[in-house]
Each structure stands twice: as structure tokens, then as C-alpha cells.
N, C-alpha and C positions, 0 to 999 in steps of 0.2 A: 504493500500500500504506500502511496506517495505521502510525503510529509505535508504537502499543501495541495489544495485543489487548483490554485492559480498562482503563478509566479509572474511578476511584472518587472521588467527591466526599464528603468528610467524614473528618476525622482523629480521630474518637472511637473507642470500642471496636468498634463494628460495622464501620466503614470499614477500620480497620487489620486487623481479623480477616479481612475479605474479601480485602484486598490480600495478606496473608500466605498464606492458603490458595491463592489463584490463582498467586502467584509460585512456591510450592512444587510446583505442578502444571506448571511450565514455561511459564506464560503471561507475556507481556510486559505489565507492570502499571505504571501511574502512579497515585499517590494525591495528591489536592489538598486541602489544609486551609487555610482562610482565616486562621486564627490559629495558635496553638500546638497541638500534639497534646494531646488531652484537656482543652482549654480550656473546653469546655462541660460538659454533664451528666456526662461520664465521669470527671471529677475531683471531682464534687460528690455522690457517692453516700453510702450508709451504710457503705461499705468492707466489704461482706460478699459472700461467695460462698455463697449459701444457696438452699434450696428454696422459701422463702416459705411459712412455716407457715400464715399467715392466708389464703393462697389456697385452702387446703383448704375453708374455710368457703364460698368462692365456687364450689366444685366444679370448680376448674381442675386436675383430676387429671393431665391430660396435661402441662401446664406444670410442675407440681410434680415429677412423676416425672422429666422430662427435666432439670430443674435439679438435682435431687438426684443423679442419675447424673453430671452434669457437675462437681459439687463435687470428686469424687475424681480425675476426669480432669485438672482444672486444678491440683489439689494436687500431683499427680505431675509436671505440666509446669512448675510454677513454685513449688517448695517454699520458695524464699527470699521470695517475695511473698505466698504464700497459706499460712495456717497454721490448724490445727484450733482451734476455740474452743468452749467449753462455755457454754451459755445457761441461766440460772436464771429460771424462770417462777413467780413467787410466786402462790399460789392466792388468788383474790379471788372468792368465790362470788357476789357482787353483779354481777359482769361476765359470767362464763361458768361453766357447770357443771364442777366438777372431773372428773366422770366423762367428759364429752364431750371435755375437754382431754386426758385420758389416752388415750382412744380415738383422738383425732387424732394424738397423738404416736406411738402404736403403728403407725398407718397411715403416718406420716412415716418411721418406721424401716423399715417393711416394704417400701414401694415404692422406697426409695432404693438398694437393692442395696449396702448398706454392706460394704466390705472393710477399710477403714482406721478410720473414725470410730466411736467407741463409741456405744452406744444410750442410750435414755432411762433415767433412774433417779429414784426418789423422794428428796426431801431433807427432813430435819427441820431447819427453820430455827432451832430453839432450841439445837441442838447443832452444826450445821455453820457454818463461818466465813462462808458466804454470807449467813447471817441477821444477822450483826453490824451491817452498815450499814443494815438495814431497820428500819422501825417495828415496835414490839413486837407489834402485832396481826396480823402475818403469821407464821404458825406452820409452814406447809407449802409445798413447792414441787416442781416437776418440773425436771429438768435434762436437756438434750439437746444434740446436736452440730450445728454448722454451721462455717463457716470465715470467718476475717478476711482481708481482701485489701488490698493497696496498689493502689487502682484506677488512679491516673494512671500509676504505673510499669508496671502491666500493659499499658496502652496503649502506652507508650514502647517496651517490650521486644518487644511484638508487632510494632510498626512496624520495630524494628531487625531482627527476624528476617525480615520481609518484604524489607527492603533487602538483607540479606545473601544472600537467595535471588534477587536480581535486580530487585526492584521499585524504582522511582524514587519517593521520598517527598519531596514539596514542601510545606513549611509556609510560613505567611505568603503563601500563593498563593490568590487568589480567582478563581473562574471567573466571568467577567463576561458571557459570552455562549456559547451552544452552538448550532452550526448542524448540522442533521441532513440528511445525504444517505445514501449507502450506508455512510458512516462518520460518526463524530462529529468535528466540528471545534470544539475548545474554545479560546476566547480567554481567556487568564489574565493576571492582574496580580500581579506579585511586586515589592513595594517600588517601585511606580511604573513598573516596566518590563513592557511587554506582549509576549507571544509566543503562539504557537499550538501546541497538541498535538492529535494525531488518534488516535482509538481506534475499534475495531470495535464495542465494546459499552460502555455507560455504566451505572454503578451509582450511584444517588443515595442515599447513606447519611448525609445531613446531619443526622439526628436532628431536633431542634426546628426546624431551618431547612429541612427537606426540602421544604416547599411554597414557601418563599421561593426556593429554588434552582430549583424547577420553573417558577415564575412569572417570575422576573427573568432567570435565566440561560438557561432553555430557551424562554422566550417563550410559555408556556402555563399556564393556570390549571387545576390538577388538581381532581378531585372532592374535596369537603371531608372527607377521611377522618382528618385529623390532629386529635387533641385533646391539648392541652398541660396538664400537671399539675405544679404547683410543689411541691417538697419542700424544707423547711428543716431545718438542723441547727445546734446550738451546741456549743462545746467549752468546758468548765470545768476548773478544777483538779481533780485526782484526788479522786473521792468515796469510794474504798475501796481497800484494800491488795491484795486477791487479783487473780488474772488471768482471772476469768470475767466474762461479760457478763450483763446482765439484760434480760428482755423484759417490759414493763409494760403491763397492760391499762388503757386510758383509759376515761373515762366515756362517750365517744362510740363505743365499741367498736373504735376504732383501737388499734394497739399502738405503743409507743415503746421504742426500744433505749437502753440505757446501756452503753457499750462502752469497755474499757480502750484508751487511745489515746496513742501516742507517749510511753510510759513515765510521764509526769507528769500526764496529762490524762484526762478522760472525755468521750467523744463521745456526744451525745444527739440522737436524731432518730427518725423524721422526721414531717413534716406532709404533708397531702394537700389541695390546693385547686386549682381550675381557674385557668388563667393565660391571659391574652391580652396581647399587646404584643410588644416586642422582647426575645427571650431573652438578648441581650447585657447587658441592664440589670437582670436579675432580682436581687433581694436579699431577705433575710428581713424580714418585717414585725414590728413591735413586738408585734402580736397573736400571731403564731406563736411568737415567743421566749417570751412570757408563757405560752402554752399548754404548751410543753415544760417550762418550770420548774414549772408547776402539777402536771403528771403526775409528775415526779420527786419533788416535795414530798409527794405523796400516799403514796409508798412508802418514801422514805429518811428517816432520822433527821435528817441534815444538810439544812438548807433552802438552796435557791439562788434567786437573783433574776436578772433580766436583766442587771444590772450585773456579775454574776459571769462572764459569757461573755467569754472571752479571744479568741474567734473565732466568727463566725457566717457561714454560707454557705447559698446556695440554688441548686438546679438545677432545670431544666425537663425533665421526662420526656416523651418523645415516645410517645404511645399511639395505637393504632389504634382509632378511634371505632366502637364496636359498638352505640351507642345507649343505653348505661347512663346513669342519671341522675347518679350520684355518682362523683367521680374515683376513690375507693377501690374502687368496684365495676367499673371498666372492666378488661377482660381485659389481662393483661401479656404475652400471647403475641404474637410478632411476626407480621407479615403482609407479603407481597410483592405488588407490582403489576407485571406484565411487559407492557410496551407493545411489540408487534411490528406492523410494517406493511410491505406490499410495497415494496421499494426503499428502505426506511428502516432505519438501524441501530437495534438494540434498546435499550430503556431499562428497567432494573429499579429500582423504587423500594422502599426498605426502610422499613417502619413498625414502631415499637415495639422490643422487645428489652430485654435487661438484661445486666449484667456477667456473671452466672453462665452465661448461655446463648450468649455471643457466638461461641464456637468452633463450636457446633452451627449457629447462624444462618449463619455464613460457609460452612459445609459445605453447608447447604441452598441458599444463593444459587448456589453452583457447580453444585449439582444442577439447579436451575431453568434454568441456562444450559448444561446439558450438550449440548444439540443444536447449540450454536455451537462448543463446545470438546470434541469427543468424545475418548474414550480417556484421560481424565484421572481418576485414582483418588484418593479421599480419603486423607489421610495425617496430619492434625494430631493425631488422638487419641493417638498414641504418641510424639509428638515434643516434647521439652522446649523451653521458651523460653530465650533467651540467659541463661547463668548458672544455669540450673535443672537441669543435668545431674548431679544427685546424688540420693540416696534421699530420699523424702519425710520420713523421720524422722531425717535426718542433719544437720540445721541446726546443732545445738549442736556437733557434731564439726567442722563446717566453720568455725564461729566460733573454736574452739580452735586449728584449723590456721592460721587467719589470725593469731591472736595469737602463735603460735610463729614464723611466717614474718616478721612485722613486730612484734617484741616492744616497740617503743617506743610502740605504740598503747595508749591507755586502753581498758579492757574495753568500755565503752559505745560508743566510737568504732569499734572493730572489729566490734561487734555491728551497729551501724547500717550500716556499709559492706557487711558480708556479707549482711544482709537486703535491701539494695538491689541488689547486683550479683552475689550468689551466687559461683559459681566464677570469675567474671570480675573479682573484686576485684583480681586480679593486673594487669589492664589499667589499673586506676586507680593502684595503688601502685607497680607496676613494681619497680625495684631500690632503692627508698628504704631507707636504712639508719638514718635518724633523722627525727624529725618535721620538722625544718627542710628536709629534702630535698623535702617536699611543697609548699613555697612559701608564699606569703602566707596568713595565717589571717584569715578575715573575721568570724568569730563562731561560737559553738557549737563544732563540730569541723570546719567546712567549710574546705577548703584550696584553693589555686590548682590543684593537681594534679587534684582532683575536678572543679572547675569547667571546667577545660580539657578534661577527658575528656567531660563532658556537652555542651560546645559542639561538640567534634569528632565525637562519636559519636551523641548522642541529640537533636540539633537544638535544644538550649537556646540562646536568644539574649538573654534578659533575666533580671534578678534574680528576677522573678516566676516565670519558667519553672523556675528552680533551687529557689527557696525554697518554692514551693507545689505544684508538679507533679512535678518529679524527686525532691523530698523534701518534708518538712513542717517544715523548719528555720525557716520564717517564724515559727513559734510561739516561737522562741528568739532572734530577731534584733531589734535596736533599729533605729529609723529611720536612724540614722547608719551602722550597719553595712550596711543595705540600700543606701544611697547609695554606699558604698565598693565594694560588690560590683558595682553597676550600672556604675560608672565603670570598674572593671577589665574587665568584659565588653565594654563599648563599645570600649575600647582594643584588646582582644584581637580583637574582631570586625573592626575596621577594618584590622588588620594581617594578617588571614588570608584565605584564599580562600572561607571560609564553612563552615557546619556541615553535618553529614549523614554518613551512612554510605555 
């Protein structure tokens, strides 16, 4: 008998989504991630849960509709991590017809089945505050709704929910070989230690590494369905004072977002270009950073240059190659390849996908595998993620409750903790009666109590895990503070049995 019903390779948003859904259906699940959770593409997105307005131009109506419906499903499931965001689209007649844009936004509103998010409206940029940071030749705009998300925390909390429902989540664990008989025998390496796990079914959800896993671990070269697309972002000091985002039309007909980020910053992205090589080594090019600055400078009064970027990152999107010539024209819908053979355990390979549709993707994976696991019903659409068991519009009330319960916290500290942990902020702060009870302070508002919680519960093992994936406090940390945090975590790790839930 196999150790597990289902083994999942890949600790990005798709992999953890599949693991969570399967564990909630009573299956015995193991998830294997070679690095940290969300260490690849899933922490390097535009931080949006959105329908993809520009996909309407490519007539991907099915994808857009599914993504728009998922916005509010995810907003209800994780109201601490996902919040409504209004987008301002300045009219630039040289790029797209204002009439076509308005019709597109009407369609966007109509097919989205909105119950929570407000619809599109017209803006006079000469009177609305959204016009103040823009150049004076932009007089008119449309404003519509999507959502802002903490992508890496969404991955971590989905994995945590999977673990609490019985899944085994193993980070820093690389599958080095897979032997296929009537079950899968997976040889894995964790910090130099090898062991074997067995599973009835294997799901390859390794994203940009999906064909590497197939070739190196499974010993077979798959058909070349994978196309990699690199997207880069930059973060600069805050460009404007209000809380709305901008969607800017570039000269090459792409769009670029400018999004309020981590209170004091603006996130700008993204680019689209084909990529080949090792996804572990991807980084923004000087050309891409210059491109993003140029687009922003065409619209905003304040000019930015590459030197103004306080952080730049790039991710590699895993796309299913449908034969399109340009990366921006390739379909964003996910695809599955199910390999079944007599006497051999099944293999399902996942191509594509996006943050917004990960829950639906996981549900569809289990649907494709239903003949192996009968009588298992979908359940995730109505179930909150850890800490998300409160009303979608009650975040401010929850922050106020946090401040009443722990009055020694600064308002911004309480806000950050509540937005990260939701109702589970109690598990981080416990019975602390003063700030000193939270232990060593490393920088910004990060304390030992929070770090220890992340190590114990969310698989954090390094300073990078804490500062760039479980939070974005790396934007506020000095090199010396990072070294001190790393030293603390190394000592804590050596004196404990290990991280995980």
C-alpha cells in the first residue's frame, strides 16, 4: 500500500491549492517543494486578484469570466490578504478608442457577476484627486474594480490549511528520482538526507520547472508544451497620496500597473518577454526597468529613473504553448496532461494558471482525477483560509479589536499583523501585555514572537523567507538587521525539532 494517495511536486500557488483541496476531501497528501513555499513565480506577481482586462482584447472570455467570479470567492476566503482596489485608467486616444474601452469595461462588469465590488464609473481628472499626480494633458479616465493580494502569504496560508487538514508539507525537499510501477516511488533529498515516499497518483505542479521535473526526476522528456514568459516589476517610493491604482497604456499596446504598495511605496509592472534558461537565476534586465520608468514618465508629473527603484524583481510565468507568436498573446488558461497507462500509476501535469484562478484549477485537477478518488465532493468555494474567518468588509473592525486587545501596539504594527494573520493574530501575540513580552526586535516592527511563530507554523527557515515571502519587511531592513535576524533563526532552528504544521 502506498504511503499517500496523492503526491504533489511544487510549492507554488497551484501545488498548494491542489494539496489543500485533496486533503480537505480526505485524501492522504504529501507536497514536495525544492525551496521555500512561493519561492518562484508565486511571490513575484503583480499582487493582484483580477480578471485580466486586457485578455478581453484577446477574446479569452472564458478565462476572464472565471477569474472575475473567483475574485469575490477569494475575497471572502481571505479578507485579510485580499482587498478591493479601484483602478484608474487614464484615457489616451492614441492607444485605444475611449468608446471601445468603455464597452470593454461594461463587459468586464457584466460577466463578473459582481456582488461585492463596485462597477465602472467615469472620472474627471481635472477635479478628482486621481488626476493630481498625472500630467496635465490627461483630462478623463475610467475607474473600475479588481483586488490587491499578498501573493506569497496566500501560498503560505493555503499550505497551512492543507497541513491542518492532514497533508504533509515538505519544503526544502527535492524529488531527485521517480520510479513508476502501480504506485509512484519518489526518492527525495531534504538537506542532504534521502528517503522514499510512495503515492498512488502524482501531480507535477512545478510551474516553470514542470518539464525539468518530468525530464530529471521522472526520466522522460515530455512534448514541448511549456513556454516561459518573464515579467519584471520595480518598487519606488510612493508616487501619490491616495489609495487607488493606475492602469497605463504603453506605446506597444501593453499595459503597466502602478499600485499602492506596503504603505510607503508604489509597485510598477509588468513586462512580457520570452525566457529561456534556469528560472532560479531570473532577474530584471536594465532594458525592462528602463521600459517601466518610461511608461510611468509618460503619464505622471513626477519623473522616475532606474536609480529610483528600491527593489526590482522578476518571475517566470509558466504558459501552455498554443502556438502564438508573442508572449503577451499566449493564452493564460491552464491546461492538464493526464498520463495513464496499464499497470502504471497516473501522472497529471499542470501547465499555466494564475493566482486568481488557483482554487478553481485545484478543483479541476481533482475533477480530472475523480475516477481514482470517487465520492469526493468539492468544498473550497465556501471555506475560509486560516485567519480569514470574518466578513469581507470587517478588516478595519478587526484591526480595532487587535488594538484594544494589545493596546501597546502602534497602529501600523497592529494593522500589519492583522492583515497578515487575520483572526489568528492571537496565535502570534498570545498573552503579551507589553511590547517587551514579544522578545527581541530586529527592525521595523518585527519581533522574536512573530519570527518564532513563522518558523513553527509557516515553514520559514531563513531571513529571506520572513522578510520577502511571509512579509515584505525586507523593504525596511538594513543589511545589519538582516544578518541579526538570520543569526537568530539559525540558532532557533538548531535548537528545535524543525518547522511545519
